[in-house]
PDBQT receptor file of N, H, CA, C and O in Angstrom, charges set to zero:
ATOM      1  N   UNK A   1       5.310  19.039  47.289  1.00  0.00    +0.000 N 
ATOM      2  CA  UNK A   1       6.001  17.912  46.731  1.00  0.00    +0.000 C 
ATOM      3  C   UNK A   1       6.319  18.223  45.275  1.00  0.00    +0.000 C 
ATOM      4  O   UNK A   1       5.453  18.684  44.532  1.00  0.00    +0.000 OA
ATOM      5  N   UNK A   2       7.532  17.977  44.877  1.00  0.00    +0.000 N 
ATOM      6  H   UNK A   2       8.236  17.603  45.481  1.00  0.00    +0.000 HD
ATOM      7  CA  UNK A   2       7.956  18.233  43.501  1.00  0.00    +0.000 C 
ATOM      8  C   UNK A   2       7.494  17.088  42.596  1.00  0.00    +0.000 C 
ATOM      9  O   UNK A   2       7.516  15.924  42.994  1.00  0.00    +0.000 OA
ATOM     10  N   UNK A   3       7.085  17.427  41.399  1.00  0.00    +0.000 N 
ATOM     11  H   UNK A   3       7.067  18.374  41.075  1.00  0.00    +0.000 HD
ATOM     12  CA  UNK A   3       6.582  16.434  40.448  1.00  0.00    +0.000 C 
ATOM     13  C   UNK A   3       7.608  15.346  40.126  1.00  0.00    +0.000 C 
ATOM     14  O   UNK A   3       7.229  14.225  39.790  1.00  0.00    +0.000 OA
ATOM     15  N   UNK A   4       8.895  15.661  40.224  1.00  0.00    +0.000 N 
ATOM     16  H   UNK A   4       9.203  16.572  40.497  1.00  0.00    +0.000 HD
ATOM     17  CA  UNK A   4       9.911  14.670  39.850  1.00  0.00    +0.000 C 
ATOM     18  C   UNK A   4       9.946  13.470  40.805  1.00  0.00    +0.000 C 
ATOM     19  O   UNK A   4      10.532  12.441  40.471  1.00  0.00    +0.000 OA
ATOM     20  N   UNK A   5       9.326  13.587  41.989  1.00  0.00    +0.000 N 
ATOM     21  H   UNK A   5       8.850  14.423  42.260  1.00  0.00    +0.000 HD
ATOM     22  CA  UNK A   5       9.332  12.487  42.949  1.00  0.00    +0.000 C 
ATOM     23  C   UNK A   5       8.178  11.506  42.763  1.00  0.00    +0.000 C 
ATOM     24  O   UNK A   5       8.150  10.465  43.418  1.00  0.00    +0.000 OA
ATOM     25  N   UNK A   6       7.240  11.814  41.895  1.00  0.00    +0.000 N 
ATOM     26  H   UNK A   6       7.263  12.661  41.363  1.00  0.00    +0.000 HD
ATOM     27  CA  UNK A   6       6.042  10.991  41.717  1.00  0.00    +0.000 C 
ATOM     28  C   UNK A   6       6.389   9.542  41.388  1.00  0.00    +0.000 C 
ATOM     29  O   UNK A   6       5.733   8.622  41.876  1.00  0.00    +0.000 OA
ATOM     30  N   UNK A   7       7.398   9.336  40.577  1.00  0.00    +0.000 N 
ATOM     31  H   UNK A   7       7.931  10.084  40.181  1.00  0.00    +0.000 HD
ATOM     32  CA  UNK A   7       7.733   7.983  40.118  1.00  0.00    +0.000 C 
ATOM     33  C   UNK A   7       8.212   7.061  41.242  1.00  0.00    +0.000 C 
ATOM     34  O   UNK A   7       8.271   5.845  41.058  1.00  0.00    +0.000 OA
ATOM     35  N   UNK A   8       8.553   7.620  42.392  1.00  0.00    +0.000 N 
ATOM     36  H   UNK A   8       8.505   8.608  42.542  1.00  0.00    +0.000 HD
ATOM     37  CA  UNK A   8       9.052   6.809  43.506  1.00  0.00    +0.000 C 
ATOM     38  C   UNK A   8       7.949   6.307  44.442  1.00  0.00    +0.000 C 
ATOM     39  O   UNK A   8       8.226   5.495  45.325  1.00  0.00    +0.000 OA
ATOM     40  N   UNK A   9       6.732   6.759  44.275  1.00  0.00    +0.000 N 
ATOM     41  H   UNK A   9       6.507   7.418  43.557  1.00  0.00    +0.000 HD
ATOM     42  CA  UNK A   9       5.648   6.391  45.177  1.00  0.00    +0.000 C 
ATOM     43  C   UNK A   9       4.861   5.196  44.656  1.00  0.00    +0.000 C 
ATOM     44  O   UNK A   9       4.523   5.120  43.475  1.00  0.00    +0.000 OA
ATOM     45  N   UNK A  10       4.576   4.254  45.572  1.00  0.00    +0.000 N 
ATOM     46  H   UNK A  10       4.851   4.315  46.532  1.00  0.00    +0.000 HD
ATOM     47  CA  UNK A  10       3.711   3.114  45.283  1.00  0.00    +0.000 C 
ATOM     48  C   UNK A  10       2.723   2.978  46.435  1.00  0.00    +0.000 C 
ATOM     49  O   UNK A  10       2.938   3.532  47.513  1.00  0.00    +0.000 OA
ATOM     50  N   UNK A  11       1.658   2.253  46.208  1.00  0.00    +0.000 N 
ATOM     51  H   UNK A  11       1.484   1.802  45.332  1.00  0.00    +0.000 HD
ATOM     52  CA  UNK A  11       0.679   2.000  47.261  1.00  0.00    +0.000 C 
ATOM     53  C   UNK A  11       1.362   1.181  48.360  1.00  0.00    +0.000 C 
ATOM     54  O   UNK A  11       1.873   0.099  48.075  1.00  0.00    +0.000 OA
ATOM     55  N   UNK A  12       1.385   1.664  49.602  1.00  0.00    +0.000 N 
ATOM     56  H   UNK A  12       0.969   2.543  49.833  1.00  0.00    +0.000 HD
ATOM     57  CA  UNK A  12       2.069   0.933  50.668  1.00  0.00    +0.000 C 
ATOM     58  C   UNK A  12       1.413  -0.405  51.024  1.00  0.00    +0.000 C 
ATOM     59  O   UNK A  12       2.055  -1.259  51.636  1.00  0.00    +0.000 OA
ATOM     60  N   UNK A  13       0.159  -0.596  50.656  1.00  0.00    +0.000 N 
ATOM     61  H   UNK A  13      -0.363   0.098  50.159  1.00  0.00    +0.000 HD
ATOM     62  CA  UNK A  13      -0.522  -1.864  50.951  1.00  0.00    +0.000 C 
ATOM     63  C   UNK A  13      -0.339  -2.895  49.851  1.00  0.00    +0.000 C 
ATOM     64  O   UNK A  13      -0.180  -4.082  50.136  1.00  0.00    +0.000 OA
ATOM     65  N   UNK A  14      -0.359  -2.455  48.587  1.00  0.00    +0.000 N 
ATOM     66  H   UNK A  14      -0.489  -1.491  48.355  1.00  0.00    +0.000 HD
ATOM     67  CA  UNK A  14      -0.337  -3.396  47.465  1.00  0.00    +0.000 C 
ATOM     68  C   UNK A  14       0.929  -3.330  46.612  1.00  0.00    +0.000 C 
ATOM     69  O   UNK A  14       1.156  -4.208  45.779  1.00  0.00    +0.000 OA
ATOM     70  N   UNK A  15       1.743  -2.316  46.805  1.00  0.00    +0.000 N 
ATOM     71  H   UNK A  15       1.558  -1.603  47.482  1.00  0.00    +0.000 HD
ATOM     72  CA  UNK A  15       2.969  -2.073  46.029  1.00  0.00    +0.000 C 
ATOM     73  C   UNK A  15       2.712  -1.776  44.551  1.00  0.00    +0.000 C 
ATOM     74  O   UNK A  15       3.642  -1.836  43.746  1.00  0.00    +0.000 OA
ATOM     75  N   UNK A  16       1.485  -1.460  44.185  1.00  0.00    +0.000 N 
ATOM     76  H   UNK A  16       0.730  -1.411  44.839  1.00  0.00    +0.000 HD
ATOM     77  CA  UNK A  16       1.210  -1.111  42.797  1.00  0.00    +0.000 C 
ATOM     78  C   UNK A  16       1.472   0.374  42.565  1.00  0.00    +0.000 C 
ATOM     79  O   UNK A  16       1.409   1.163  43.508  1.00  0.00    +0.000 OA
ATOM     80  N   UNK A  17       1.764   0.767  41.330  1.00  0.00    +0.000 N 
ATOM     81  H   UNK A  17       1.816   0.126  40.564  1.00  0.00    +0.000 HD
ATOM     82  CA  UNK A  17       1.999   2.186  41.027  1.00  0.00    +0.000 C 
ATOM     83  C   UNK A  17       0.757   3.019  41.333  1.00  0.00    +0.000 C 
ATOM     84  O   UNK A  17      -0.368   2.521  41.290  1.00  0.00    +0.000 OA
ATOM     85  N   UNK A  18       0.981   4.283  41.639  1.00  0.00    +0.000 N 
ATOM     86  H   UNK A  18       1.894   4.688  41.674  1.00  0.00    +0.000 HD
ATOM     87  CA  UNK A  18      -0.114   5.197  41.973  1.00  0.00    +0.000 C 
ATOM     88  C   UNK A  18      -0.362   6.176  40.834  1.00  0.00    +0.000 C 
ATOM     89  O   UNK A  18       0.580   6.690  40.229  1.00  0.00    +0.000 OA
ATOM     90  N   UNK A  19      -1.619   6.428  40.551  1.00  0.00    +0.000 N 
ATOM     91  H   UNK A  19      -2.384   6.012  41.043  1.00  0.00    +0.000 HD
ATOM     92  CA  UNK A  19      -1.993   7.496  39.624  1.00  0.00    +0.000 C 
ATOM     93  C   UNK A  19      -2.096   8.786  40.420  1.00  0.00    +0.000 C 
ATOM     94  O   UNK A  19      -2.414   8.763  41.609  1.00  0.00    +0.000 OA
ATOM     95  N   UNK A  20      -1.831   9.893  39.777  1.00  0.00    +0.000 N 
ATOM     96  H   UNK A  20      -1.572   9.912  38.812  1.00  0.00    +0.000 HD
ATOM     97  CA  UNK A  20      -1.852  11.189  40.447  1.00  0.00    +0.000 C 
ATOM     98  C   UNK A  20      -2.943  12.070  39.857  1.00  0.00    +0.000 C 
ATOM     99  O   UNK A  20      -3.053  12.216  38.639  1.00  0.00    +0.000 OA
ATOM    100  N   UNK A  21      -3.743  12.652  40.737  1.00  0.00    +0.000 N 
ATOM    101  H   UNK A  21      -3.654  12.533  41.726  1.00  0.00    +0.000 HD
ATOM    102  CA  UNK A  21      -4.731  13.656  40.352  1.00  0.00    +0.000 C 
ATOM    103  C   UNK A  21      -4.318  14.948  41.043  1.00  0.00    +0.000 C 
ATOM    104  O   UNK A  21      -4.355  15.032  42.270  1.00  0.00    +0.000 OA
ATOM    105  N   UNK A  22      -3.929  15.947  40.275  1.00  0.00    +0.000 N 
ATOM    106  H   UNK A  22      -3.899  15.879  39.278  1.00  0.00    +0.000 HD
ATOM    107  CA  UNK A  22      -3.471  17.220  40.833  1.00  0.00    +0.000 C 
ATOM    108  C   UNK A  22      -4.655  18.169  40.951  1.00  0.00    +0.000 C 
ATOM    109  O   UNK A  22      -5.360  18.416  39.972  1.00  0.00    +0.000 OA
ATOM    110  N   UNK A  23      -4.870  18.695  42.143  1.00  0.00    +0.000 N 
ATOM    111  H   UNK A  23      -4.297  18.494  42.938  1.00  0.00    +0.000 HD
ATOM    112  CA  UNK A  23      -5.925  19.686  42.362  1.00  0.00    +0.000 C 
ATOM    113  C   UNK A  23      -5.366  21.103  42.332  1.00  0.00    +0.000 C 
ATOM    114  O   UNK A  23      -5.995  22.016  41.798  1.00  0.00    +0.000 OA
ATOM    115  N   UNK A  24      -4.168  21.281  42.917  1.00  0.00    +0.000 N 
ATOM    116  H   UNK A  24      -3.657  20.539  43.351  1.00  0.00    +0.000 HD
ATOM    117  CA  UNK A  24      -3.538  22.608  42.939  1.00  0.00    +0.000 C 
ATOM    118  C   UNK A  24      -2.033  22.426  42.838  1.00  0.00    +0.000 C 
ATOM    119  O   UNK A  24      -1.453  21.575  43.513  1.00  0.00    +0.000 OA
ATOM    120  N   UNK A  25      -1.405  23.233  41.990  1.00  0.00    +0.000 N 
ATOM    121  H   UNK A  25      -1.875  23.924  41.442  1.00  0.00    +0.000 HD
ATOM    122  CA  UNK A  25       0.050  23.219  41.884  1.00  0.00    +0.000 C 
ATOM    123  C   UNK A  25       0.563  24.623  41.598  1.00  0.00    +0.000 C 
ATOM    124  O   UNK A  25      -0.165  25.497  41.130  1.00  0.00    +0.000 OA
ATOM    125  N   UNK A  26       1.833  24.802  41.895  1.00  0.00    +0.000 N 
ATOM    126  H   UNK A  26       2.425  24.091  42.276  1.00  0.00    +0.000 HD
ATOM    127  CA  UNK A  26       2.544  26.041  41.563  1.00  0.00    +0.000 C 
ATOM    128  C   UNK A  26       3.788  25.621  40.801  1.00  0.00    +0.000 C 
ATOM    129  O   UNK A  26       4.792  25.226  41.395  1.00  0.00    +0.000 OA
ATOM    130  N   UNK A  27       3.713  25.709  39.488  1.00  0.00    +0.000 N 
ATOM    131  H   UNK A  27       2.898  26.030  39.006  1.00  0.00    +0.000 HD
ATOM    132  CA  UNK A  27       4.819  25.233  38.661  1.00  0.00    +0.000 C 
ATOM    133  C   UNK A  27       4.947  23.722  38.794  1.00  0.00    +0.000 C 
ATOM    134  O   UNK A  27       3.990  22.991  38.539  1.00  0.00    +0.000 OA
ATOM    135  N   UNK A  28       6.129  23.251  39.192  1.00  0.00    +0.000 N 
ATOM    136  H   UNK A  28       6.907  23.845  39.399  1.00  0.00    +0.000 HD
ATOM    137  CA  UNK A  28       6.377  21.823  39.364  1.00  0.00    +0.000 C 
ATOM    138  C   UNK A  28       6.094  21.334  40.780  1.00  0.00    +0.000 C 
ATOM    139  O   UNK A  28       6.345  20.168  41.089  1.00  0.00    +0.000 OA
ATOM    140  N   UNK A  29       5.584  22.189  41.632  1.00  0.00    +0.000 N 
ATOM    141  H   UNK A  29       5.380  23.135  41.382  1.00  0.00    +0.000 HD
ATOM    142  CA  UNK A  29       5.290  21.831  43.021  1.00  0.00    +0.000 C 
ATOM    143  C   UNK A  29       3.794  21.528  43.162  1.00  0.00    +0.000 C 
ATOM    144  O   UNK A  29       2.948  22.357  42.828  1.00  0.00    +0.000 OA
ATOM    145  N   UNK A  30       3.485  20.329  43.663  1.00  0.00    +0.000 N 
ATOM    146  H   UNK A  30       4.173  19.656  43.935  1.00  0.00    +0.000 HD
ATOM    147  CA  UNK A  30       2.093  19.931  43.880  1.00  0.00    +0.000 C 
ATOM    148  C   UNK A  30       1.689  20.363  45.285  1.00  0.00    +0.000 C 
ATOM    149  O   UNK A  30       2.311  19.956  46.267  1.00  0.00    +0.000 OA
ATOM    150  N   UNK A  31       0.659  21.178  45.379  1.00  0.00    +0.000 N 
ATOM    151  H   UNK A  31       0.154  21.509  44.581  1.00  0.00    +0.000 HD
ATOM    152  CA  UNK A  31       0.154  21.679  46.653  1.00  0.00    +0.000 C 
ATOM    153  C   UNK A  31      -0.904  20.727  47.215  1.00  0.00    +0.000 C 
ATOM    154  O   UNK A  31      -0.858  20.367  48.392  1.00  0.00    +0.000 OA
ATOM    155  N   UNK A  32      -1.850  20.325  46.377  1.00  0.00    +0.000 N 
ATOM    156  H   UNK A  32      -1.888  20.617  45.421  1.00  0.00    +0.000 HD
ATOM    157  CA  UNK A  32      -2.883  19.386  46.821  1.00  0.00    +0.000 C 
ATOM    158  C   UNK A  32      -3.287  18.494  45.665  1.00  0.00    +0.000 C 
ATOM    159  O   UNK A  32      -3.197  18.867  44.495  1.00  0.00    +0.000 OA
ATOM    160  N   UNK A  33      -3.732  17.306  46.030  1.00  0.00    +0.000 N 
ATOM    161  H   UNK A  33      -3.804  17.003  46.980  1.00  0.00    +0.000 HD
ATOM    162  CA  UNK A  33      -4.148  16.345  45.025  1.00  0.00    +0.000 C 
ATOM    163  C   UNK A  33      -4.444  15.008  45.663  1.00  0.00    +0.000 C 
ATOM    164  O   UNK A  33      -4.775  14.921  46.845  1.00  0.00    +0.000 OA
ATOM    165  N   UNK A  34      -4.317  13.962  44.857  1.00  0.00    +0.000 N 
ATOM    166  H   UNK A  34      -4.048  14.032  43.896  1.00  0.00    +0.000 HD
ATOM    167  CA  UNK A  34      -4.692  12.638  45.320  1.00  0.00    +0.000 C 
ATOM    168  C   UNK A  34      -3.841  11.596  44.604  1.00  0.00    +0.000 C 
ATOM    169  O   UNK A  34      -3.744  11.604  43.377  1.00  0.00    +0.000 OA
ATOM    170  N   UNK A  35      -3.223  10.697  45.373  1.00  0.00    +0.000 N 
ATOM    171  H   UNK A  35      -3.302  10.690  46.370  1.00  0.00    +0.000 HD
ATOM    172  CA  UNK A  35      -2.615   9.496  44.817  1.00  0.00    +0.000 C 
ATOM    173  C   UNK A  35      -3.683   8.415  44.862  1.00  0.00    +0.000 C 
ATOM    174  O   UNK A  35      -4.390   8.277  45.860  1.00  0.00    +0.000 OA
ATOM    175  N   UNK A  36      -3.801   7.647  43.785  1.00  0.00    +0.000 N 
ATOM    176  H   UNK A  36      -3.226   7.759  42.974  1.00  0.00    +0.000 HD
ATOM    177  CA  UNK A  36      -4.876   6.677  43.687  1.00  0.00    +0.000 C 
ATOM    178  C   UNK A  36      -4.357   5.373  43.087  1.00  0.00    +0.000 C 
ATOM    179  O   UNK A  36      -3.656   5.372  42.075  1.00  0.00    +0.000 OA
ATOM    180  N   UNK A  37      -4.718   4.252  43.739  1.00  0.00    +0.000 N 
ATOM    181  H   UNK A  37      -5.287   4.252  44.562  1.00  0.00    +0.000 HD
ATOM    182  CA  UNK A  37      -4.449   2.935  43.180  1.00  0.00    +0.000 C 
ATOM    183  C   UNK A  37      -5.790   2.279  42.894  1.00  0.00    +0.000 C 
ATOM    184  O   UNK A  37      -6.834   2.915  43.040  1.00  0.00    +0.000 OA
ATOM    185  N   UNK A  38      -5.774   1.022  42.491  1.00  0.00    +0.000 N 
ATOM    186  H   UNK A  38      -4.926   0.505  42.372  1.00  0.00    +0.000 HD
ATOM    187  CA  UNK A  38      -7.040   0.350  42.187  1.00  0.00    +0.000 C 
ATOM    188  C   UNK A  38      -7.885   0.132  43.437  1.00  0.00    +0.000 C 
ATOM    189  O   UNK A  38      -9.102  -0.022  43.337  1.00  0.00    +0.000 OA
ATOM    190  N   UNK A  39      -7.253   0.116  44.620  1.00  0.00    +0.000 N 
ATOM    191  H   UNK A  39      -6.264   0.241  44.701  1.00  0.00    +0.000 HD
ATOM    192  CA  UNK A  39      -8.019  -0.162  45.838  1.00  0.00    +0.000 C 
ATOM    193  C   UNK A  39      -7.926   0.912  46.922  1.00  0.00    +0.000 C 
ATOM    194  O   UNK A  39      -8.676   0.854  47.896  1.00  0.00    +0.000 OA
ATOM    195  N   UNK A  40      -7.031   1.886  46.784  1.00  0.00    +0.000 N 
ATOM    196  H   UNK A  40      -6.421   1.934  45.993  1.00  0.00    +0.000 HD
ATOM    197  CA  UNK A  40      -6.832   2.892  47.837  1.00  0.00    +0.000 C 
ATOM    198  C   UNK A  40      -6.651   4.287  47.262  1.00  0.00    +0.000 C 
ATOM    199  O   UNK A  40      -6.302   4.463  46.095  1.00  0.00    +0.000 OA
ATOM    200  N   UNK A  41      -6.899   5.280  48.122  1.00  0.00    +0.000 N 
ATOM    201  H   UNK A  41      -7.182   5.138  49.071  1.00  0.00    +0.000 HD
ATOM    202  CA  UNK A  41      -6.660   6.680  47.777  1.00  0.00    +0.000 C 
ATOM    203  C   UNK A  41      -5.894   7.345  48.910  1.00  0.00    +0.000 C 
ATOM    204  O   UNK A  41      -6.165   7.092  50.083  1.00  0.00    +0.000 OA
ATOM    205  N   UNK A  42      -4.939   8.194  48.559  1.00  0.00    +0.000 N 
ATOM    206  H   UNK A  42      -4.719   8.400  47.605  1.00  0.00    +0.000 HD
ATOM    207  CA  UNK A  42      -4.125   8.897  49.547  1.00  0.00    +0.000 C 
ATOM    208  C   UNK A  42      -4.060  10.376  49.163  1.00  0.00    +0.000 C 
ATOM    209  O   UNK A  42      -3.593  10.710  48.074  1.00  0.00    +0.000 OA
ATOM    210  N   UNK A  43      -4.519  11.259  50.042  1.00  0.00    +0.000 N 
ATOM    211  H   UNK A  43      -4.898  10.988  50.926  1.00  0.00    +0.000 HD
ATOM    212  CA  UNK A  43      -4.518  12.686  49.701  1.00  0.00    +0.000 C 
ATOM    213  C   UNK A  43      -3.128  13.300  49.795  1.00  0.00    +0.000 C 
ATOM    214  O   UNK A  43      -2.259  12.810  50.516  1.00  0.00    +0.000 OA
ATOM    215  N   UNK A  44      -2.941  14.376  49.055  1.00  0.00    +0.000 N 
ATOM    216  H   UNK A  44      -3.647  14.775  48.469  1.00  0.00    +0.000 HD
ATOM    217  CA  UNK A  44      -1.755  15.228  49.177  1.00  0.00    +0.000 C 
ATOM    218  C   UNK A  44      -2.271  16.536  49.753  1.00  0.00    +0.000 C 
ATOM    219  O   UNK A  44      -3.073  17.225  49.123  1.00  0.00    +0.000 OA
ATOM    220  N   UNK A  45      -1.813  16.876  50.948  1.00  0.00    +0.000 N 
ATOM    221  H   UNK A  45      -1.161  16.315  51.460  1.00  0.00    +0.000 HD
ATOM    222  CA  UNK A  45      -2.293  18.059  51.659  1.00  0.00    +0.000 C 
ATOM    223  C   UNK A  45      -1.106  18.959  51.967  1.00  0.00    +0.000 C 
ATOM    224  O   UNK A  45      -0.136  18.529  52.591  1.00  0.00    +0.000 OA
ATOM    225  N   UNK A  46      -1.188  20.203  51.529  1.00  0.00    +0.000 N 
ATOM    226  H   UNK A  46      -1.976  20.553  51.023  1.00  0.00    +0.000 HD
ATOM    227  CA  UNK A  46      -0.115  21.182  51.714  1.00  0.00    +0.000 C 
ATOM    228  C   UNK A  46       1.246  20.639  51.263  1.00  0.00    +0.000 C 
ATOM    229  O   UNK A  46       2.275  20.873  51.897  1.00  0.00    +0.000 OA
ATOM    230  N   UNK A  47       1.213  19.901  50.135  1.00  0.00    +0.000 N 
ATOM    231  H   UNK A  47       0.377  19.711  49.620  1.00  0.00    +0.000 HD
ATOM    232  CA  UNK A  47       2.442  19.403  49.528  1.00  0.00    +0.000 C 
ATOM    233  C   UNK A  47       2.973  18.110  50.111  1.00  0.00    +0.000 C 
ATOM    234  O   UNK A  47       4.050  17.664  49.714  1.00  0.00    +0.000 OA
ATOM    235  N   UNK A  48       2.255  17.488  51.041  1.00  0.00    +0.000 N 
ATOM    236  H   UNK A  48       1.380  17.849  51.364  1.00  0.00    +0.000 HD
ATOM    237  CA  UNK A  48       2.741  16.271  51.697  1.00  0.00    +0.000 C 
ATOM    238  C   UNK A  48       1.760  15.123  51.452  1.00  0.00    +0.000 C 
ATOM    239  O   UNK A  48       0.585  15.225  51.802  1.00  0.00    +0.000 OA
ATOM    240  N   UNK A  49       2.246  14.022  50.845  1.00  0.00    +0.000 N 
ATOM    241  H   UNK A  49       3.202  13.939  50.561  1.00  0.00    +0.000 HD
ATOM    242  CA  UNK A  49       1.377  12.855  50.681  1.00  0.00    +0.000 C 
ATOM    243  C   UNK A  49       1.065  12.245  52.049  1.00  0.00    +0.000 C 
ATOM    244  O   UNK A  49       1.959  12.093  52.881  1.00  0.00    +0.000 OA
ATOM    245  N   UNK A  50      -0.193  11.900  52.277  1.00  0.00    +0.000 N 
ATOM    246  H   UNK A  50      -0.919  12.023  51.601  1.00  0.00    +0.000 HD
ATOM    247  CA  UNK A  50      -0.631  11.341  53.567  1.00  0.00    +0.000 C 
ATOM    248  C   UNK A  50      -0.984   9.876  53.350  1.00  0.00    +0.000 C 
ATOM    249  O   UNK A  50      -2.062   9.555  52.849  1.00  0.00    +0.000 OA
ATOM    250  N   UNK A  51      -0.057   8.979  53.736  1.00  0.00    +0.000 N 
ATOM    251  H   UNK A  51       0.819   9.240  54.143  1.00  0.00    +0.000 HD
ATOM    252  CA  UNK A  51      -0.258   7.558  53.528  1.00  0.00    +0.000 C 
ATOM    253  C   UNK A  51      -0.868   6.846  54.730  1.00  0.00    +0.000 C 
ATOM    254  O   UNK A  51      -1.192   5.662  54.641  1.00  0.00    +0.000 OA
ATOM    255  N   UNK A  52      -1.027   7.533  55.838  1.00  0.00    +0.000 N 
ATOM    256  H   UNK A  52      -0.763   8.495  55.911  1.00  0.00    +0.000 HD
ATOM    257  CA  UNK A  52      -1.751   6.920  56.949  1.00  0.00    +0.000 C 
ATOM    258  C   UNK A  52      -3.229   7.194  56.707  1.00  0.00    +0.000 C 
ATOM    259  O   UNK A  52      -3.597   8.240  56.173  1.00  0.00    +0.000 OA
ATOM    260  N   UNK A  53      -4.063   6.255  57.101  1.00  0.00    +0.000 N 
ATOM    261  H   UNK A  53      -3.764   5.405  57.535  1.00  0.00    +0.000 HD
ATOM    262  CA  UNK A  53      -5.491   6.422  56.868  1.00  0.00    +0.000 C 
ATOM    263  C   UNK A  53      -6.264   6.017  58.119  1.00  0.00    +0.000 C 
ATOM    264  O   UNK A  53      -5.664   5.659  59.133  1.00  0.00    +0.000 OA
ATOM    265  N   UNK A  54      -7.549   6.070  58.054  1.00  0.00    +0.000 N 
ATOM    266  H   UNK A  54      -8.037   6.360  57.231  1.00  0.00    +0.000 HD
ATOM    267  CA  UNK A  54      -8.379   5.753  59.215  1.00  0.00    +0.000 C 
ATOM    268  C   UNK A  54      -8.349   4.283  59.588  1.00  0.00    +0.000 C 
ATOM    269  O   UNK A  54      -8.773   3.920  60.685  1.00  0.00    +0.000 OA
ATOM    270  N   UNK A  55      -7.861   3.436  58.708  1.00  0.00    +0.000 N 
ATOM    271  H   UNK A  55      -7.516   3.731  57.817  1.00  0.00    +0.000 HD
ATOM    272  CA  UNK A  55      -7.751   2.016  59.029  1.00  0.00    +0.000 C 
ATOM    273  C   UNK A  55      -6.763   1.799  60.173  1.00  0.00    +0.000 C 
ATOM    274  O   UNK A  55      -6.925   0.882  60.978  1.00  0.00    +0.000 OA
ATOM    275  N   UNK A  56      -5.744   2.645  60.236  1.00  0.00    +0.000 N 
ATOM    276  H   UNK A  56      -5.612   3.390  59.582  1.00  0.00    +0.000 HD
ATOM    277  CA  UNK A  56      -4.702   2.505  61.246  1.00  0.00    +0.000 C 
ATOM    278  C   UNK A  56      -4.843   3.625  62.270  1.00  0.00    +0.000 C 
ATOM    279  O   UNK A  56      -4.034   4.553  62.287  1.00  0.00    +0.000 OA
ATOM    280  N   UNK A  57      -5.844   3.548  63.107  1.00  0.00    +0.000 N 
ATOM    281  H   UNK A  57      -6.501   2.794  63.093  1.00  0.00    +0.000 HD
ATOM    282  CA  UNK A  57      -6.142   4.602  64.078  1.00  0.00    +0.000 C 
ATOM    283  C   UNK A  57      -5.020   4.765  65.103  1.00  0.00    +0.000 C 
ATOM    284  O   UNK A  57      -4.786   5.877  65.578  1.00  0.00    +0.000 OA
ATOM    285  N   UNK A  58      -4.327   3.693  65.452  1.00  0.00    +0.000 N 
ATOM    286  H   UNK A  58      -4.517   2.790  65.067  1.00  0.00    +0.000 HD
ATOM    287  CA  UNK A  58      -3.267   3.765  66.451  1.00  0.00    +0.000 C 
ATOM    288  C   UNK A  58      -2.108   4.656  66.022  1.00  0.00    +0.000 C 
ATOM    289  O   UNK A  58      -1.364   5.155  66.865  1.00  0.00    +0.000 OA
ATOM    290  N   UNK A  59      -1.953   4.855  64.728  1.00  0.00    +0.000 N 
ATOM    291  H   UNK A  59      -2.558   4.449  64.043  1.00  0.00    +0.000 HD
ATOM    292  CA  UNK A  59      -0.873   5.710  64.232  1.00  0.00    +0.000 C 
ATOM    293  C   UNK A  59      -0.989   7.117  64.820  1.00  0.00    +0.000 C 
ATOM    294  O   UNK A  59      -0.021   7.633  65.378  1.00  0.00    +0.000 OA
ATOM    295  N   UNK A  60      -2.134   7.724  64.701  1.00  0.00    +0.000 N 
ATOM    296  H   UNK A  60      -2.920   7.304  64.247  1.00  0.00    +0.000 HD
ATOM    297  CA  UNK A  60      -2.326   9.090  65.215  1.00  0.00    +0.000 C 
ATOM    298  C   UNK A  60      -2.418   9.089  66.740  1.00  0.00    +0.000 C 
ATOM    299  O   UNK A  60      -1.940  10.023  67.383  1.00  0.00    +0.000 OA
ATOM    300  N   UNK A  61      -3.013   8.076  67.319  1.00  0.00    +0.000 N 
ATOM    301  H   UNK A  61      -3.402   7.317  66.797  1.00  0.00    +0.000 HD
ATOM    302  CA  UNK A  61      -3.140   8.004  68.770  1.00  0.00    +0.000 C 
ATOM    303  C   UNK A  61      -1.778   7.945  69.455  1.00  0.00    +0.000 C 
ATOM    304  O   UNK A  61      -1.629   8.465  70.561  1.00  0.00    +0.000 OA
ATOM    305  N   UNK A  62      -0.793   7.330  68.830  1.00  0.00    +0.000 N 
ATOM    306  H   UNK A  62      -0.915   6.908  67.932  1.00  0.00    +0.000 HD
ATOM    307  CA  UNK A  62       0.518   7.200  69.461  1.00  0.00    +0.000 C 
ATOM    308  C   UNK A  62       1.195   8.564  69.647  1.00  0.00    +0.000 C 
ATOM    309  O   UNK A  62       2.003   8.725  70.561  1.00  0.00    +0.000 OA
ATOM    310  N   UNK A  63       0.880   9.540  68.802  1.00  0.00    +0.000 N 
ATOM    311  H   UNK A  63       0.223   9.409  68.059  1.00  0.00    +0.000 HD
ATOM    312  CA  UNK A  63       1.457  10.863  68.961  1.00  0.00    +0.000 C 
ATOM    313  C   UNK A  63       0.850  11.605  70.150  1.00  0.00    +0.000 C 
ATOM    314  O   UNK A  63       1.528  12.409  70.790  1.00  0.00    +0.000 OA
ATOM    315  N   UNK A  64      -0.408  11.343  70.445  1.00  0.00    +0.000 N 
ATOM    316  H   UNK A  64      -0.958  10.689  69.925  1.00  0.00    +0.000 HD
ATOM    317  CA  UNK A  64      -1.053  11.978  71.598  1.00  0.00    +0.000 C 
ATOM    318  C   UNK A  64      -0.441  11.547  72.901  1.00  0.00    +0.000 C 
ATOM    319  O   UNK A  64      -0.397  12.336  73.845  1.00  0.00    +0.000 OA
ATOM    320  N   UNK A  65       0.030  10.327  72.991  1.00  0.00    +0.000 N 
ATOM    321  H   UNK A  65      -0.006   9.686  72.224  1.00  0.00    +0.000 HD
ATOM    322  CA  UNK A  65       0.628   9.800  74.215  1.00  0.00    +0.000 C 
ATOM    323  C   UNK A  65       1.933  10.525  74.527  1.00  0.00    +0.000 C 
ATOM    324  O   UNK A  65       2.213  10.827  75.687  1.00  0.00    +0.000 OA
ATOM    325  N   UNK A  66       2.726  10.804  73.509  1.00  0.00    +0.000 N 
ATOM    326  H   UNK A  66       2.499  10.558  72.567  1.00  0.00    +0.000 HD
ATOM    327  CA  UNK A  66       4.016  11.460  73.724  1.00  0.00    +0.000 C 
ATOM    328  C   UNK A  66       3.808  12.864  74.221  1.00  0.00    +0.000 C 
ATOM    329  O   UNK A  66       4.777  13.583  74.462  1.00  0.00    +0.000 OA
TER     330      UNK A  66
């Protein structure tokens, strides 16, 4: 994920801005890190923010059915 896109992300549950903690980057590309709001955390894995969490188990289960 390119750093220039950070400003477009908000917490999908609360719509509040997200803070970014970068764990690994290559130049302007974020490889791994964490988006964080006052109540939620969303990891960035292999450059992709992961906004689905364990609260919504049916999200991942629906892919197994297909």
